[in-house]
C-alpha positions, 0 to 999 in steps of 0.5 A, spaced: 500 500 499 503 506 498 502 513 502 505 517 497 499 519 494 494 525 496 492 525 503 485 524 502 486 518 498 487 510 501 492 508 504 495 515 503 499 520 508 506 520 510 506 518 515 507 511 515 503 505 519 505 504 526 508 510 526 504 514 531 506 518 536 509 516 544 507 520 550 512 525 548 511 526 543 515 523 538 514 517 534 511 511 537 513 505 533 519 504 530 521 507 524 524 502 519 532 503 519 536 504 513 543 500 513 547 504 517 542 509 520 543 512 526 539 510 532 534 515 535 538 520 539 544 519 535 547 525 532 547 528 526 552 531 525 553 538 522 547 538 518 549 542 512 554 535 508 549 531 503 553 525 502 556 520 508 551 520 513 547 513 511 548 508 507 543 507 502 540 500 502 543 495 498 550 496 502 555 500 505 558 505 500 552 504 496 550 510 491 542 513 494 537 511 490 534 517 487 527 515 483 525 523 484 528 529 484 533 528 490 537 522 491 532 519 497 537 519 503 540 526 508 540 532 503 546 537 503 542 545 501 546 545 493 541 538 493 535 541 496 536 547 491 537 542 485 531 538 487 526 545 487 529 547 480 526 539 478 521 539 482 520 546 478 521 544 470 518 537 472 511 539 472 510 547 470 503 546 468 502 546 476 508 549 478 506 555 475 500 555 473 497 555 480 502 560 482 499 565 477 492 564 479 493 565 486 498 571 485 494 574 479 488 574 483 491 576 491 496 581 487 489 585 484 486 586 490 492 588 493 493 594 488 486 596 487 487 596 495 493 600 494 491 605 489 485 607 493 488 608 499 494 612 496 488 616 492 484 618 498 491 620 502 493 624 496 487 628 496 487 629 502 494 632 503 493 637 497 487 640 499 492 641 505 497 644 503 493 648 498 488 651 505 482 647 502 483 641 507 485 641 514 488 636 518 482 631 521 481 630 512 488 626 512 487 623 519 480 621 516 484 618 510 489 615 515 483 611 518 480 608 512 486 607 508 492 603 512 486 598 515 485 597 507 492 595 505 494 591 512 487 588 510 489 587 503 497 584 505 495 579 510 491 576 506 496 576 501 500 572 505 495 568 507 492 566 500 501 565 498 501 560 504 495 557 502 498 556 495 505 554 498 502 548 502 497 545 495 504 546 492 508 541 497 502 536 494 506 536 487 513 536 490 511 530 494 510 527 488 516 529 484 520 525 490 518 519 487 519 521 479 511 522 479 507 528 477 500 531 479 495 534 475 492 540 477 484 536 478 489 531 482 491 536 486 485 539 487 481 533 488 488 531 494 488 538 497 481 540 497 479 537 504 485 540 506 484 547 504 479 549 511 485 546 516 490 549 511 487 557 511 486 556 518 493 554 519 496 560 515 492 565 519 495 562 526 502 563 523 501 569 519 497 572 526 502 570 530 508 572 527 504 579 527 503 579 533 509 581 535 509 588 534 506 589 541 513 589 542 515 596 539 509 599 542 513 601 548 518 604 544 513 607 539 509 610 545 515 614 548 517 617 542 511 620 541 510 623 548 518 624 548 520 632 550 527 633 550 533 629 548 534 624 553 526 621 553 527 622 544 533 617 546 530 613 551 525 612 546 529 611 540 533 605 543 526 602 546 524 601 539 531 599 536 530 593 542 523 592 540 524 591 533 530 586 534 525 582 539 520 583 534 525 580 529 527 574 533 521 571 535 518 572 528 524 568 526 523 562 531 516 561 530 518 562 523 521 555 523 518 552 528 512 551 525 515 551 518 513 543 517 506 544 519 504 545 512 506 539 509 505 535 515 498 537 515 497 536 508 501 528 507 500 526 514 493 528 514 494 531 522 489 537 525 491 543 524 493 543 532 498 536 531 501 540 525 504 545 529 506 541 534 508 536 529 512 540 527 515 543 532 518 537 534 521 535 528 525 542 527 527 540 534 535 539 535 534 542 527 533 549 528 539 553 526 540 548 520 533 549 518 533 556 519 538 558 514 536 554 509 529 557 509 533 564 512 538 563 505 532 561 501 528 567 502 533 572 500 535 568 494 527 568 492 527 576 495 533 577 491 529 575 485 522 578 485 526 584 486 530 584 481 524 583 476 519 587 479 525 593 478 524 594 470 517 594 471 518 599 476 522 604 473 518 603 466 511 605 471 515 611 474 516 613 467 510 613 465 506 616 471 511 622 471 510 623 463 503 622 465 503 627 471 498 632 468 492 635 472 487 632 467 491 625 467 494 625 474 490 619 477 491 615 470 499 616 471 498 613 479 494 607 477 499 605 470 505 607 476 502 601 481 500 597 475 505 595 472 510 595 478 505 590 480 506 586 474 513 585 475 512 583 482 507 576 480 512 576 474 518 574 479 513 571 484 511 566 480 518 563 479 519 565 486 513 562 490 514 555 487 521 555 488 520 556 496 514 551 497 519 546 493 525 547 498 519 547 504 517 540 502 524 537 501 526 540 508 521 536 511 523 530 507 529 530 510 528 531 517 524 526 517 530 521 513 534 525 518 530 523 525 526 517 521 528 514 516 523 515 512 528 514 506 526 505 506 519 508 506 521 511 500 524 506 497 518 502 498 514 506 495 518 508 490 518 501 487 511 500 488 512 495 495 
């Protein structure tokens, strides 16, 4: 019975039979171990080398089998990235098509919110400068536009996390050299969309809640009367920002595997978060390094692709900055910039999702001997 199908198909799920969680949260059933595999609690090494961790089935020194995008053994950073590129090339219709659909819809919503907010703020500030308006109008514009932009941005973040979760299913097939169509992907994930959406919202809100760490500094700066109070407020603000970043990164890593667990093991949202917490135990810095470096690369890629579009949009806005075409130039400028972000994101987001899925596989290979089960599934066992 193969467990490498969709999470809602018979016999599916990445938790092997008998691998239930024990009282301490670790897998209760004995995971099959490859020859030469380290036993429970054995040190995993430095966490970055790809080869030499475990002898593949077939005897000491035998090369690891590779039915799909990565060899079935513990992976190094280069192998994870190479596997992510291979997943992209193996099934571009799903990886690019689904990404394009989600990114376009959410980007259009964010664009509309941004244009409306910018228009209101520009109108209010222009009225204040020309004497036809007052500060109350600016405040009203802020109260309307800021929540609109924040909500639309959160919607985009949540949608991207849901997208990444669905793409992980495609990557899980690619590990075994198989592909999945858009229809199969939808059937495999539709019953999990509610949990996936809830998980995305919880993780996003938990990370955003760290903003409370900067409130003391903001409050002191707002009420500062003198250089000493201003300096104190600046220090508090800096400490709060650093604390927020630290907490956000910590939660990001500890919960980074919750999405693959939810979709591939079929657990609830609460159990998925707990399972992710345990999977990353002892591998925090390695996981942080891979995910953070990947996120930086994706961010640079998206920015590099979007920058020319932004420059073109700015030029068009300047060329149309007349009294009759002011708003046309504004909309055109932001629209062209958004188009650039869409093009970059359609490539960047699938890569990030693929890396997340492969890190999940790597963690389970190192901790639970998942490579043996993968060998069995790849051979039709």
